[in-house]
C-alpha positions, 0 to 999 in steps of 0.5 A: 349731742350738738344742737342743729339748726333743725332743733332751733327751727323746731323751738321757734316753730319755723322751717330750717330755711327760715332760721338760715335766713334770719341768721344770714341777715336775710329779709324776715320780719323783726318779730320773726328775727327776734323769735329765732334769736330767742330759740338760738339762746334757748337751745344753746345753738352755735353756728358752725364755720360753714354757717359763719361763712354763709353770713360773712362771705362778702359776695353772699352769692351762690352759683346756678349752672344749667344746661340750656337756659332756652329750655323752659324747664331750666328757665323755671328752675332758675326762677324757683332757685332765685326766689329762694336765694333772695329770701335767704339774702343771697344773690345768684350767678347764672351760667348756661353751659349748652350741654358742653363739658368744657363750659362746665369746667370753665364755670366751675372754676369761675365759681371757685375763683368768685368764692361763691357760698355754694352751687346748684348744678345740672351737669352733663353725663360727661361731667357728673361721674367726675364730680366725686373725684374733685374737691371744691371749696364750696358745697354743691347740690345737683338738680335734675341730673345725678347718678350714684357715687357723684358725691353730692346732694341731689334733687331729681325726678323719678325719671324711669317711673315717669317714662313708664307712666307714659308707656302705660298710658299709650298702651292702655289706649291701644298703641303698640308701636311706640317709639322713644326719643331721648336726649343723649347728653344727660343722665335724665335721658338715660334713666327715662330710656330705661324706664321706657324699655322696661315698661315696653317689655313688661307689657310685651311690646318691643322697645324702639328708642333713639338717643339724639341731641336734646334739640328741636332740630334733632327731633324734627330731623328724626320724625321727618325721616319716619314719614319719608321712609315709612312706616312711622310708629303709632306713637312717640315719647319725647324725653324733654320739652325741646324734643317734644317741640321738634316732634310737633314741628315735624308733624306740621311740616309733613302735613300730619296730625295728632293723634291720627297720624302719630300719637305724641307724648312727652315731658314738661307741662310748658305753657304751649303744650295745651295750645297745640292741636288737641293739646299734648299729653305730658309729664308735669314735673314739679319744677318749682319744688325742685328748685326750692328743694335744691336751695333748701338742701344747699342751706342745710348743707352749709349748716351741717357740712358732715351730714349724710348725703341726700337725694330727693326723688320727686314724682311726676304727674301725667296730664292726659290730652288729645294728642294720645286719644283715638286708637283705643282697642278692646 
């Protein structure tokens, strides 16, 4: 059996990422580098061509293609990826697609022209299903968004499970007419809607969900319409931080309050969510872990290009705050 980078890591009692970093000339101590080199000799490890490419590539660069850098979720992802890339001695090219498939195609072409070592990508629904049909000259890891058959390693949240957690939380506090607002550009919105609808039916409730553009403005307009037309739902679940902010802005513009006029729950524990009104109930995603894991998968794919594909599904945590209290029923 061939010796892998994991065998070297076990021998040196360090992580595979540390071995990759040391072999790539990244920032590690002299003692740690010597320890890794000793483990390489002891195991007889021979880096494969992809690993050699990682060390010899002139640019020593990876691409990070995100959907919307103004979304704090992707800002945090970018920070985590950049931190790990720096440790591995790699630079990052950051591209923002604005959920636009044409820009995605443009930036993927750019990555090929720049001969990047690898790419971490958060694709739209329109693009993710086409990735398996294309051959790239670099490995790719999907982050936040993936679907079966996309042909790439991936790191995602358990989106359906997280949406179901919010439904259960609202139902336990007496809410029955629970509306769902879901972004229409990504697989994430689809998965969260499915989790919401399944949980609503399981509890004997009637789902009422809308796919809308994943923007503050779209959510503002949707919620404003509820109060103009009436009756508004008792509660709403917003599937990302931008939609959540739009809901809050619409409430403020209409002179309404949480949770008396509308209970509000959503995704992403951003810094402002515990400062608004009574605080917003949210699903906290392990964003930093997602970014670090994506970088780890990319390094390992470089070392073992023929290894089986991996999809890492991480759990979210429901943080309960005042935006969903005050309607408890027996």
